[in-house]
N, C-alpha and C positions, 0 to 999 in steps of 0.2 A: 708360678710366674717364670718367665724365661730368664736365662743368665744374661747379664749385660754384655753388649758387644764392645763398647768402649764408652768414653766419657765426653760430656760437654758440660756447660755451666748449669747450675741449678735454675729452676723456674717455679712459677706459682702452682702449676698442675701438670698433669700428663698431657703431652702433645703427640699426635699421631699423624703419620703420612702413610697412605694406603694406595697401592696400585693393583686394581683388580684386573688381571690379565686373562687371556684366553685359557691358560692352563692352570696357573697358580695365582693366588692373591698374596702379594707381599706387603707386610706391615712393619713399619718402623715406629717404635714408641720411645719417647724421651720422658723419663721419670722425673718427678719433682726434684730429685737429688742430682739430675744431670746425666744419669746413666742411660745408655741407649740399649734398647732391647728390640729383638726382631722375631717375627713369626712368618711362616710360610704355610698356607693351607690351599687345598685344591679349590679352584673357583667353582667347579661343578662336580658333584659326586656322581658316581656311576648311576645311582638310582634317581638322581634329579638335582636341581639347583637349590641352594639355600642362600641365606644372607651371609656370604663369605666375608664381607667387610666387618660386620659385627663379630663374627666368629673369630676372625684373626685378631681383632683388638682384644677380645675377652680371653684369648689364649695367653695374652701377656699380662692382663690385669688380674688382680685378686677381686673377689666379688665386692668387697667393701670399697674398692678404689674407683668404681665406675663414676661416682659423682665427682671425682677429682679430675676428670677429663675436661680440659679447657679448650682444646683445639683439635680438629680433625681436617686434614687436607686429603682429598682423594681424587684419584683417576679411575676411570671405569670403562669397560668395553660394552656396557649395556646398550648404548646408542649405536655403536658399531655393529653389534650382533643383530639388533633390530633392523638396521638398514640392510644388512646382508640377507636376512631372512624375510624381510618385508612384513615384520610383525609389530609395527608401530600402531598407534591409534588410527582407526579407520578415518581417512581424510578425504574431503572433497576439494577439488582444485577448480578454481574459476579462471577461465582463459578467454581471450578474445575470440569472437565468433570466427570460424573457419580454421582454427588452429588446434582443435582438441586432440588431434593425433600426434602432436609434437612430443607428447609423453612417450610414445612408442618410437617415432622416427628419430628423435634426437638430432644428431648431425649426419645421419643416414649411413655411417660407416658400420662395418661388421667387426666384432671383436676378434674373431679367429679367421685369418685370411684364407685358410685352406679347408674350413669346415663346410661340407655340403649341407648338413643339417645345422642351420644357423640358430644358435641359442642367444637370446638377449634377455636380460633381467626384466621382470615385470615392472610396470610403472609403480611408483610409490603410492600414488593416489588411488583410492578405492573407487572414486567416481569423478569424472571430468565434466564440468559445466561450461557451456559456451554462453558468453554474455554479448548481447548486441550492444554496440557502442564502440566508438573508435577515437583514439588520439593519434595525431601525427607525430613525426619525429621532433618537431619543434615545440611540442606540447600543446598545440591547438586542437580543439575538438572538431572532428569532421562528422561525427554521428553521436547523438545523445544516448545516454545509457537507458536501456529498456529495463526499468526497475521491476516491473510486473513479471517479466519473463525470468529474471534472475531469482525473484522471490519464489516463484513456483518451483523452480529447479532445486533451490536450496532446501525448501520444505521437503521435497521428495528425498533428497540426500539425507536429511535428518531422520526421516521416517525409516530409511534404509539402514540406519545405524551409524552414520558418520557423526563424529563429535568434534572434529577439528576441520578448519577451513584455511586453505591458502588461496589468496587472491593475487593473480599475476596477469595484468593486462598489458598489451603492447604499449611501450613507452611510459609505463606507470612510474618508472624512476624519475621521469621528467615532469609529469603531471599526474598526481595520484587522486584527483578529484573523484573519478569513477570508482577507484578502488576503495576510497574511504566510505562511499555510500554503500558499496557491496558489503563491506565489513560491518557497517551499522545494521544492515538487513540481517546478516548472519547472526549477530549478537541478539537481535530482537527475536529471532526464531529460537534461540537457546543454545547455539554453539558455544562451547566453553573456551575453545582455543582458536584464535583468528590471527593469521599472519598476512601482511601485505608487503608491497614493494618498499614501503617505508622501512621495513626491517632489513632489506637488502637493496639499497638504492643504487644499483649498479647496472650499467648498460650491458646487454647480451641476454636475450630473452630466454633461450633454452636453459643455460646454466642457472638463471635467476629462478625460473619456475621450478627447476629441480631442487634448488636450495631451499626455497620457501616451503615446498611440499615436504621435504625431508625434515625441516624444522618443525612444521606443524605436526607431523607424524611422530617424531622421535622425542620431542621435549616432554610431553606428558608421561611417556614411558620412562624416560630418564628420571624425572622428578619423583615418580611413583616408586621407582626402585630404591631411592634414597630415603623414603619416608621411614622405614624401620630404623635406620641409623639416626635420623633426626629425632624420632620419638625416644629411642633408647638413650641417646646422649643429648637430651634437650638443653642442658646447660652449656654445651660446647659451641664454639664458633665453628661452623662447617663450611668449607670452601671447596669448590670443584676445580679441577685442572682442565684448562681449555687447550684446544689444538694449537692456539697461537703462542703457547709457552707461558701463559699467565693464569693466575687464580681469580675466581670470582665467587661471590656469594651464591648459595644454592638457589636462591630465589631468581637469580639471573643466569643460572647454568642452563644453557640451551643445548638441545640435542645435536644440532648441526655443528656446534662448537666443541663437541665432545668426542667426535669420531676418531681423533688421534690423541686422545687424552693421555693415556699411559705412555705411548712413544714420545710425546712432547716432553713429559717429565724426564724421560731418559736423556733426551738431547740437552735439556737445561742442566741436568746433573753432570753430564759428560763435559759440557763446556766449562763448568766450574772446576772440574778435575784438571782439565788441560790448562786453564788459566792459573790455577794454584801451582802447577808444576813449571810455570814459566814459558809455556808455549803460546805462540801467536796464532796458530791454526791447528786444526785437528780434524780427523775423520772419526765419526762415532759409529760403533758397531754393536748393535743391540740384538743379540741372538737369543731368542726365546723359544718357547715350545712349539709354536706353529709357523714362525717366520723369522726373518732377520731384517732389521731396519738399519739403514745407513743414512748418515747426514753429514753436513759440512759446517764447520764453525771457524771463523777467522776474526773473532772479536765481535761478530754480528751473528745473531740467529736469524737466518733468512726465512721469509715467508713467501709462499706462492700466491699468485692471484687466483688460481683455480686448481683444484685437485680432482682427479677422476677416481671415485671410490664406489665400489659396488655397482659399476655401470653408469653412475651419474656424475655429471660435472658440477661440483659444488664450489660456489664462489663465496668463500669466507676465508679470512686470514688463517692460514695453517702453516706451521713450520714445514719447510721442504724436507720431507722424509721419504726416502725411496724404499719400498718393501719388496723383498723377494721371498719366494717359497722355498727357503732353505733353513728351517728351524730344527730344533731337536726332534720334533715330531714328524719331520718330512719323511715320507715313505720311500724306501730304497728298493729298487726292482732291477731285474735283468731281463732284457727283451729277446735274448737269443744271440745278440752280438754286442750290445752296449749296456753298460750299467747306468742307472738313472737315480737321481735324488729329487723327489718332488715331481710336479707341484702339489700333489695330493698330500694331505697331512692326516696323521692319526688323531690329532686333537688331544683334548684332555681325557676323553673317553671314546674308545677304549685306551688310547695312548699307545706308547711303544710296547713292544713285546715284553720287555723287562718289567713293566708295571704289573704284570700278572692278571690282566683283564682280556686276554686273547687278542691283543693288538698285533699289528703287522711289524715287519722289520723297519726300523727307522734309524735316523742318524744317531739318536741317543743310544740305541743298541750297539751301533758300530763303535762309538766312543767308549761304551762300557766294556766291550770285549777287548779293546785296545788298552784299557786301563786308564783312559783319559777321564773317565767318570768312575770314581770309586764308590762301590755300593755303601761302604760305611760312612761316606760323606753326605749321603742323601737322606732326607727326612723319611721316617718310617710311616708312610701313609699309603702304602700300596698293597696289592693283593686283595683277595676276597674280603678280608676283614678290615682292610684299609689301615693296617697296623704293621706292615712288613716292609723290609727294605726291597730295593729293586732286585730282580732275579736275573743275574747275568747268564745263568744256564739257558733261560728262555731266549736270550739274545743269541747265544751260540747256536741254538737249535735253528733259529730263523736264518742265520747266516749259512749254516750247513745245507739248508734247503737250496739256497742260491748256488752254493758250490756244486751241488748235484746237478742243477740245471745247466751250469756252465760245462760240466764234464759231458753231459748228454749232448751239448751243442758242439762237442769236439774241442773244447778249450781246456788248457791246463790251468785249472782254477787256483791251484796252490792251497795255502792254508786258509782257515777261517779269518785269521788276522789279516792276511794279505788282501782278502776281499773287503774286509771292513776298512782297511787303509785306503783302498781304492774309492770307496763311497765317500770317505771324508775328504779326499783330494778333490773329488768332483764338487762337493759342497763349497770348499774353499775357493775354487775357481769361480763359482757363481757369485760368491760374496765379493771377491776382488773385482769382478766385472762390473758389479753394481757401483762400487766406489769409483772405478775409472769413468763410468758413464756420467755420474753426477759431477765429476771434476771437469770433464771435457765439455759438457753442456754449458757450463758457466765460465769456461776459460780459466780454470784454476790449476795451480801446480801443486803436486803432492810433496815436492821437495821441502824438507824442513818441517813437515807436519808430523804430529804424533797420532797414534791410533788409540782411542779410548775404548776398551772392550768392557762390555757389561751384559746383563741379562743372565738367565740361568745357565746358558751354555757359552757365553761370550769368551770366558777365560780358557775354554777348552781349545779354541781355534785361533785366538788372537795373534799368537806368534806366526802361525802358518799364513794367515791372511796378510799380515804385515810383510812377510817375506815375499809373497806374491806381488805386493805393491811397491817393493823396494823402500818400505818405511822402516826406519831404524829404531824407533822407540814405541813401546806399548805402555799405556798407563792403566792401572787397575785399582779402583777405589776399594777400601776395606769392605764396603757394602756393594761390590760390583754385581752380585747376584740380585740385589734389590735396588739398583741405582735409579730406576724410574721412580720408585717411592722416595728415595733420597732427593732426587731432583725436584719432585713435587714439594718436599719439605722446604726447599731453598727458593722456590719460585716467588716472584713478586705478585701482588694483586695488579691486574692489568686488564684494560679494555681497549680493543682496537675497533674503530668504526671507520668505514669507507663509504664514499659516495662518488658516483660519476659526475663530472662536470662537462667533459667533451667540449673544450673551447681552445682557442688559440692562446699561446703564451704571449700576451701583451698586457698593457695596463688594465684593460677591461677584463680580460681573462683572469689575471691575477687577483683582481678585486672580487670576481665571482668565486674564485677558489678560497679566498680569505673568508668571505661570507658563509660559504658552505662549511668550512672548518669551524667557524664559530658555533654554528648549529650543532655540528657533530660533537664539539667539546662539551656542550650542555648535556647532551645525551650520555656521553661517556662518563662525565662526573656523577651523574645520577645513578648510572649502573654500577659504578665503582663503589659508591656509598661511603666514601671516606673523603670528606671535603678538605681536610688539612693534609699537608705533606704530599700532595699530588704533583707529579711532574708531567707536563704536556709536551708531546712532540708532534709536530705537524709536517707532513710529507706530501709531495705531489708526484704522481706517476706521469712522466713526460714521454712522448712518442712522436714519430713522424706521422703525417696525415694518413698513410695507408697501413699503419701498423695496427694489429689487433690489441696488443698489450703494451704497457709502458715500462720504464725504468724509474725506480724511486730516487728522488732527490729531496733535500730539505726545502720546505717552502720558505722563500725569502725574496730578496731582490732579484729582478728578472735576469740580469747579467750573471749573477751568481748561479742561478738555476740552470742557465744555458751552459755555463762552464762545467757544472757538475754533470749535466747530461752528456756533454761531449766526452768527459773523462770516463763516465760509465759505459758509453758506447765503445770507446777504444778498448776498455778492459774486457768487456763482454764479447764484442764482435770482432775486434781487431781492425776496425776502420773508423774513419771520421765521418760525421754526418753533417748535413747543412745546419747552420745555427739559426736560420731564419724560420723555416716552416716547421716550427715545433709546437705541439699541442699538449694540453693537459688532459689526460684521460680520466683520472680520478684523483681525489685527495684522500688523505688518511690522517686521522687523529688517534694518537695512542696516549692513553692516560695511565700513568704508572704510579703505584703507591709502593715504595720500597718497604719490605718487611725485614727488619734486621734479623740476621741469622747468626746465632752464636757460633764462634769458631770452635771446632772440635778440639778437645784436648789432644795433644799429640800422643802418639803411642809411647809406651814406656821406654825409658832409657835403661842402660845397664848392660848386663851380659846378654849377648844374642840368644834368642830362643833356640833351644836344641831341636834337632830333628825329632819328630814324633814316632818315626818308624820308617819302614820301607814298604814299597808296593811294587807290583809288576807293571811295567809299562812297555808297550811294543815300540821299539825304536830301530830304524834302519834294518828291518827285515828279521829282527829277533826280539825276544822278550828279555828285558833286563830289569834288575832290581834297582830302584832309584829311591832317594830320600823323599820323605814327605814332611811337610811342616804344617802346624796349625797357625792360621793367620793371627789368631789372638795372642800367640806367644812371640810374634816377631817384634823386634825392637828397632827404633830409628837408627839408620845407618847400617843395619845388617845386610849382608850380601849373600846371595844364593846363586851358585853356578848351575846352569842347566846341564843335564836334565833333572828336573825335580817337579814335585806336585805340591800345591798349597791348598789346604782345605779352607775354603772361604765360608762366609756366612751365607748359606743358601746356594753355593756354587763350588766349582772346582777350577783352579787355575793350573795350566800346564806350562812350565818353563822348558821350552824345547832346547835341544842341544844347540850350542852356538849362541845362546842368550844368557845374559847375566841380570839377575834381579837385585834391586836395592830398595830398601824401605826408606821413604822420605819422612820428613818430620811430622807430616799430617797423616801418616799411615798409608799413603798411596804407594803402591808397589810399582816401581819404574823398571821396565824390562828393556835392556839395550842389546842390540846385536853386537857381538864382539868378534865375529868373523864373517867372511863372505857367505853368501847364500849357500846352504847345503844342497846336496844333490836332490833333484825333484823326487818326491815320494809318489810312486805311481802304483802301489798296491801289488798287482799280480805280474809285474814285469820281471822276467828272467830270461836268460839265454841270449837270443838275438838282440842286438842293441836297439833296433827299431821295429819290434813286433807290433802287430795290430791288435794289442790287447784291449779288453773291454774298457778298462779305466782310462787309458790314454786316448782311446777313440772318443770317449765322452769329453775328456778335458780339452783335446784339440778341437773337437767340434764346437765346443762352447767358446774357445778362444778365437777361432777364425770368425765365427758368427759375431762375437763381441766386437772384433775389429771392424767388421762391416757396419754394425750398429753404431759404433763410435764415429765412424766416418759420416754416417747419416746425422748424428747429433752435431758434429762439427759443421756440416753443411747447413743444417737448419739454423744453427747459431749465427753463422756469418752471412747467410743469404739475405738479399734485400727485397726480392719480389714476393708478392702474395702467393704466387704459384708454389714456390718452394717453402717459404717460411710458414705459411698458414695452411695451404691445401696439401702440403707435403708431397708434391708431385715430383719425386726424385727416387733414385735407387743407388746403392753403393754395393760393391762386391770385391772379392779377392779371387785371383786367378793364378794358376801355376805357370811355369815357364813356357808351356805349350799353348797357353790361352784358354785352358779348360777351367770352367767355373769351379771354385773350391767352396766358397760360402758367400752368402749375401744377407743383408738385413731384410726384415719383413717390410718391404716398402711397396712399390707398385708392381703387381704381378706381371703386367705386360712387358716390363723391363727385364724380368728375372732370367729368362732363358735366352735372351737375344744379345746381351752384351758380349758374351764369349765369342760370338761371330765377329764382332768389331775388333776384339783383341787379336784374334787369329789373323784377321785381315791386316792389321798393323804389323804383326810379326812378319807376314809375307811381304808386304809392301815396302817395309824399311830394310829388309834383308840384312839385318844385323846392325844397322845404323841407329842404335838406341843406346843411350848412355844415362848415367845418373843425372838427375835434374831435368830430364826431358818430360814433357807432357804433350800428348798428341790428341788433337781434336778431330771429331768427325760426326756427321749425322746422316751419311749416305745410306739410304734404305737398302741398297744392294750390297752393302758391306756391313751388315749387322744392325743398321739403324731401323727405327720403327716409323716415325714421321719426323719431318724436318725440325719442329720446335724442340725435339728431344736431342740435346747435344751431349755426346759422350766424350769424357776426358779420361785418357789412359796414361798411367805413370808406371815406369818400370821399377822393380826392386832389384838392386844389383848387389853382388857381394863385394868384398874389398878389392877384388881384381877387376871390377867393372863388368863382370859377367851377369847377364840378366837371369835371375832365379825365379822371379814371380812378377805379377802385375797387380795393381789396384786400379779400379775405375769407378767413376761416378757418372750418372746420367740424370739430367734434370730438364724439366719442361720450361723453356724460356718464353719470355713475354712476347717476343717477335723475332723472326728471322727473315722477314720480307714476305713477298707474295702479294696477291691482289687485294687481300683484306687484312686489317690489323689482327694480330694473333696467329697468322700464318696457317689458318685452317679454313680456307674458302670452300663452302659447300658445293660450289659449281665448278671447281677446278677440273681441268682435263689433262694437264701436263704438270710435271714436277716443278717446272719453272714458275708456274702460277702459284705454287705453294711456298716459295721462298728460295733462299740461297742453299745450295747443296755444298757440303763441306766434306772433303775426304783427305785424310792423312795430312792435316795441317799441324805443323810443329809450333804449338803455342808457346812452349818454353824450351829453351836449350840452356843447359847448365844452370837452370834455375832462373834465367832471365826471361821475362814475359814479353812476347812480341806483340805489343798492343797496336802498333801502327799497321802491322801486317794483318791483324784481325780486322781492324777498321776497314782497310782496303778491301778485304775479302767480303765482309758483310755488306758493304756499301756499293758493291759492283753488281752488274746484271740488270735485267729489265725491271725487276721488282725487288729493290734492295731493302735491307733491314731499316726500320724506322727508328729503333731505339738501341743502336749498337752499344752505347755506353752502359745501358742497363744490362745488356747481355754480358758485357765485360765484368760488370759488378758481380753478377751471379757466377760467372766463370771463376772469379777470384774465390768465391765460396767453395766451388768444386775443387779448386787447387788446394784450399785448406783441408777439405775432406780427404783428398788423396794423400796429402802430407801426413795426416793423422793415420791413415792406413799404412803408409810406409814406416812410420814410427812404431806402430803396433807390431808389424812384422819384425822390425829390428829388435824390439824388446823381447819378443817371443824367441827369436833366434839366440839372443843373449842368455836366455834362461835355459834353453834346451840344446842348442847348437843348430846350425843351418841344416845339416843333413837330417836331423831328427824332424825338424819342421817340415822339410820338403817330403820326407818319407810319409808323414801323416797327411800331407795333401793328397798323396796317392791312396793311402789307406782309407781315408774318408770317402773318396770316390769309389773305391772298391766296395766299401760298406753300403753306400747308396745303391750301387749296382745290384748287390745281393738283396737288399730290401725290395727293390723294384722287381727283380726276378722272382722272388717269393710271392709277390702279389700277382704277377703276370701268370704264374702257374695255375692260378684260380680264376683267371679272367676268361670269359667266354668269347668266342669269335662273335663279331657283330658288325653291323653296318647301319648307317643312318644318312639321311639326306634332308637338309634344311633349306627350304625355299627362301629366296631373297626378294625383298622389295625391288621393283624395277626389272624383274626377270632373272632367270638363272637360279643356281642352287650350289650349295657346298655339300659335297658328298664325301663320305669317308668309310673305309672298310678296315676292320681290325682282324688281322690273321695272326693267331697266337701259336707259338711253338712252345707247348707246355713242358716238354722235356728240357729244353734249354732255358725256359723262362724268358722268352723273347717275343717281340711282337713287330709286325709290319703295320705301319699306319699309312694307308694308301688313300690319297685324295683324288684318285681317278674318277672322272665323271663331274668334277667341279667345273663350273662354267669358265669360259674363256675370259681373258683380260677384259675389264670393263672400260668404257669410255669415261666414267665418272671417277670419283676418288676413293672408291671402296676397295681398290686393289690392296693387297697386303703383301709386303715383301716376305721372303722365306723366314727371316728371323722372327717375325710375329707368330707364324705357325709353330715354329720351334718353341717359343715361349708358351704358347697355348698347350702344347703336348706336355711340356715339363710341369706346368701348373696342374693339369689333369692327373698326371701320374702321382704327384704329391697329394692331391685330394683323395685319390683312390687308396693310397697307402694308409691314409687317416691316422698317421702317427708322426711323432716329431723326429724326422730323419734329416740328415744333412741334405739340403737342396743344392745339388751340384751336378756337374756334367756326367758323373757316374750314373745318374738316373737314366740317361739316354744311351748308355753304351749298348744295351740290348734292344734298342728301338731304332728301326729304320723308318724314316719319313720320306714319302714320295709325294711330291707336288708337281703336277704336270707343267712343263715349261710353257709359258705363254698363257697360263691360267691366271685367274685373279689372285691365286695364292703364290704364284711365281711369275709376276709380271715382267715384261721386258723393261730395261732401263728407259727412263723418261716418263713412265706412267705416273699419274697422280695417285698418291697413297695416303693422304691425310686421314681419310675415313677408315682405312684398313686397320690402323692401330686402335682406334677408339670404337669402331662399330663391327667390322668383320671379325675381329678377334673374339667378340662375344658369341657370334654365330658358330665359329670354329669350335669353341669350348662346348657349346650346347650339342653340336654334332658328335663330338668325341664322347661326352658323357652319356648320350643316348645310345651310341653304339656299344658302349661298355655296360649298358643296363644299369647305370648308377643313378641317373637323375633325369627327370623330364626337363624340358627347356625352361630356362629362366627368361627374363624380359628380353635378352638378346640385343641390348642397345645400351648406350650410356646417356642418350638424350642430351646431346651437346648443345647448349644454349649460349649464345653470345649476343650482347647488345652494347651499344655505345654511341657516342657522338664526339664532337671535337674536344669535350672536357673529360670524359670518362670512358673506360672500357671494362667490360665485365664478362666473365666466363664461368659457367657452372655445368656440372653433370647432374642428372636427376635420377634418383633411385626408382626401383620398381619391385615386382614380385619375383621370387625365386621358384625354381621347379621343385616339385615333390620328388621323393625317392622311395625306395623299398623300405617301408616302415616309418617314414616321417613325412610330415606335411611341409610345403614350402613356406618360406618366411615372407611376411608382409613388409613392404616399404623399406627396402634396404638395398645397398649396392651389392652387386654380385660379380663373381669371377674376376675379370681382368682389370677392374678398377675398385678402389676403395677410398676415393677422395671425399673430403668433408664439404658440407654446404656452409656457406656464409650465414651467420646468425641473422634471423629476420630483422632485428632492430639495427644491426650494423648495415645490413643490406639497404634498408630504407633511409638510414642516416647518410650514407655515402654515395648512393646512386639514385637517379630519378625514377624511382619505382616504389610501388606499394604492394605488399604481399596480402592478397585478398583471401586466398585459401591455400592450405597445404595439408592435405588429409589423405587418409587411406581411401583408395578406390574400391569400395566394398563390393565383393562379388566378382571382381575381375580375374581372380585366380581360377584355374581350371577345376572342374568338378570330377571327383573320382573317389576311389577308396582312400587316397590321401590327397587332400586339396592342394592346389597350387597357391602360392602366395599372391596377395593382392598388390597391384601397383598403387600409384598415388595420383592425386589431382593437384596440380600446382597452377594457381591463377595469379597473374601479375598485372597490375594496372600501372601504366607508364605516366609519369608526371611531366615529361618533356619529350620532344621529338627525338627518336633514336633510330639507328639502323639495327635491325634484328635479324639474326641468323639461327637456324636450327638444323642440326645434322643428327637425324634419328632414324632408327629402323623399326622393324616389326610393326609397320603400319598397315601393310597390305596382307601379310601372312601372320596368323596368330602363332604364339609360342606353343608348339605341339606337346601333347601329353605322351606318356609311354605306358605300355602294357594295358591299353584300353582306357587310360585316363583322358579326360577332356582337355582341350586347349585352353590356355589363358586368353583373355581378351586382348586384341591388338591395341596399340596406342592410337591416340587421336590428338589433334590440336586444332583450335579454331581461334579466330579473332572476333572480339565484340567491339564494334566501332562506337563512336560517341552517340549515334542514334539508336544503339541497341541492336543493330543488325549483326547476325552471326555469319562470319566468313570462314568457310572450311579451308584448311591449309594442308599442304603435303608435308611429308616427314622431312623433306630437305628443301629449305627455301632461304632467301635473303630478301627483305623488303623494308621499306620505310614505315615507321609507326608514328602516329600522331599522339600528342598528349591526350590523356583520358581514355585511350584505347586499352583494351584488356586482352591478354593472351591466356588461353586456358590449355594446359597440356595434361593429357591423361596418359600415364605410362602403362606399358603392358603388364599383365599379370603373368604368373608362372604356370606352366603346364602341370596337370595332375598325374598321379601315378596310380594305375590300376582302375578297373571298372568298379562301380558301386555294386 
């Protein structure tokens, strides 16, 4: 039996808490005498997986004590792993007819913006069944259920091996009559596990069907995995830890509620640690073997409405936990110029190099070489016999290999320790960036917060991460290495049930919410299984009419709810909202049964524990001998000055120089910064003060990109329009003093390369008249703009003398800037004036004061003024907030490193990008391509490569002259296309900045459609022509056949509503890969409105949205298929379509066949089919249907 860790009060029998993680299974056992024991075992042996939970428990118990186990609380990754690998129970999914391919299409976005070979996870469902029968958004039946057809298909699925069924029909959350009957049929056939929308009664069809399918697939696997534990400890009460932070009996432990099981336990435990130390808010840092989880606590454990896990949007209550690929097992590599940590992980097997199983170099190896992980502190479970300590010599060997590669690249690598220090620094920056992101997204301040570190590797980096965040206190529990298990031991029994109501907040709506809550409470009490001592909390998620998600308030009197909502909006978004037009999105009932937790006996008093010895620790560029202490010997009140090491139970804590540790009464180790931030540790830096060393290239690349991403998070948080808040049609970026792009967030590709032209124009136009607090607005297509709805806001970053040293900018697609049609994208425009108001060099802010009246006068002038200027101002306020976040980020960075270092690395990163592009260009063949355009003309391009210099000329000679329609594209659009293509060709994570274009010369003939004269219409150039330009460039480079070559821009509306969407299609195949089906490609990646929300909020019914099978080109590698999207209108609307590739099919390459061109037609109320052109505006009557078939991608190579 293990030695006790510390004491608590006696109890009737053994109590266990277990966290089965990806690498280790952590076990905490409380003996009947109150002594606490721990064990750590590998979750998966190299030769295969066993029952790690039982093994860990029995490692603590003596044989005769098994019957004395009275309680087991556990968290497990079984459901998570099955979701990731799609190895759940074979499941059939029943959906509404016409929507079977939503399991593939999802929201139509692609996960990797720059991947030509698009990979998306397989659907969870093994078989998808379409049911004839239809409910409308109000719950009424418009078509009866075809029971016979459903029965035949379910019988076939059963014969094929499916044993679980998920039933998810359109608006089933509103009226589940059809779903109930399908479930009855499935049970009659013999299906053992059946789930319906009653289990997830929430509006939003795509997330609900994903959630139900995941639950049906994972729950049987989860419960089967626990059967050995249940059998072995039959007398014990066994509870499972849910992602919502509460425990539930194993009979109600559902797969979809267990995907964040262990991490949720860690957050619960960390919150308890912070609260016990007297802190009101804290950041939690759980660094494990494969990843690091960060979360926020301020007296409340926050839950998200929806989490994206393993490619699926799951709508169940889960604690808001942000995961990054920077765990102890993250693989460390060198690419010839930059060092990288992750995202790949060595996992539990083979694990890090030091595990002795031929694993790669990882972060754990780096910490081992630095002395931050002492071999004698780790369990002896490694090596071929699984009985050895970690082998630090293997770690050194792996690092020496990296050093050799650095020297071969002409870099002064320095020592093995310096390279290891560099990798650790990069990982620390990644973790700090994740914390900043979750803080900014929710409008939270880190000031006064503590950092609670835990996990097997949390104590190794906690001080470093705190320094990067300017946090002054770190808290480490005595069981920090097993805190997820400790948190599971302290969790309450808890059930959270949600249901959509979607009603106005008035007397009727509140009554409906109360009625729904009453039903949810009955279900929650039944699931909790403990009728006495249950506390019930009722909440409502309130929103404005056009919001997708709401903000939680307590359910109560209407005025109280409105006041809470207003307060929540001010805290979250920074602005007030109307108090009248408030809706209830959903209600939530939380049933809580508090389980008393015995207070741990405080650590011993008396003489402070003596140091246990000394170890070597790499500090400030040299190896030093520092004291180390055994955590078990420390006494309350004892103080330890850094640098020192503490051997934890299952972990190592490093007290860095400049930190002082003090042992609190409950054994928690409190680390406080006692001096200013030490100099930045950057591994291989020597000599020149600002060298472009591999470590700092990676660190600054991450920091600049993180600033741009944080700007985007701030913009989304404060934006009011659907375009920006939901469709995410915006971009943010950082620029140097010359206006060259330094870094951007991964937002809209068409914005990425064009904003720098806007910044350069402002530098020239204002001729030095730029000062702190200024913000300049423009959308002029001839000065870096794309099309008029995209408004660019530029802010200078100035030093203390007022000298401009850099810029930040944000660009967003606004709801309207005038023009002949709402939305400012008229398909029949011939001049720029018909598209809206042109803005150039407008000083929106001077000295921080916003010129609202000047903006109103500007937007409301001209022949076609803006219709919604106040809405434009609202979103510009969000852009101002984003820019301010960018300026703050640069200021923080300069405070950490110095202005000169920051600006030096702006140049270095551009130099690095230039070299990356040059290396790729040296292998790029000359090529040319010509893409025919609908309506006549073509886009032609020739690539002439100078392989010696690693440079290329991109010549668009032969491109047709400026067009009379709106397909003209200003030069900034072509520049963005070239930058996007270069990044795709490099196929690696490099800084996307202006350095990429230094060795690229772009020629666009004056007066051509790619360089039109001022005054030309350009709305379609941004959204349509850009796609053809990319297709031409990729074909000329021999990289990919043509994709659909259009965004299929669809708008409709009337006096009450306006709607805009782009529709996905097929992507082109390439050398060695097929095209992807039904996904957005290249210069857009916007999401589609969910089908149920679409029907609920607009006068339309989605009849079909499915893959257009066979529309991809035929060849050695097939082109991707487009989609068929059929809409039936329920009221008269004006409908516009701006789409291409209707007359000319997307061509294949290398003998591959073309994809099918797109088509569209109208079906009137008499059933007549009316063929339509790719560009039109027309009036549509109620009950008429529009059918759009989007193009497929071209094939690669002949069969």
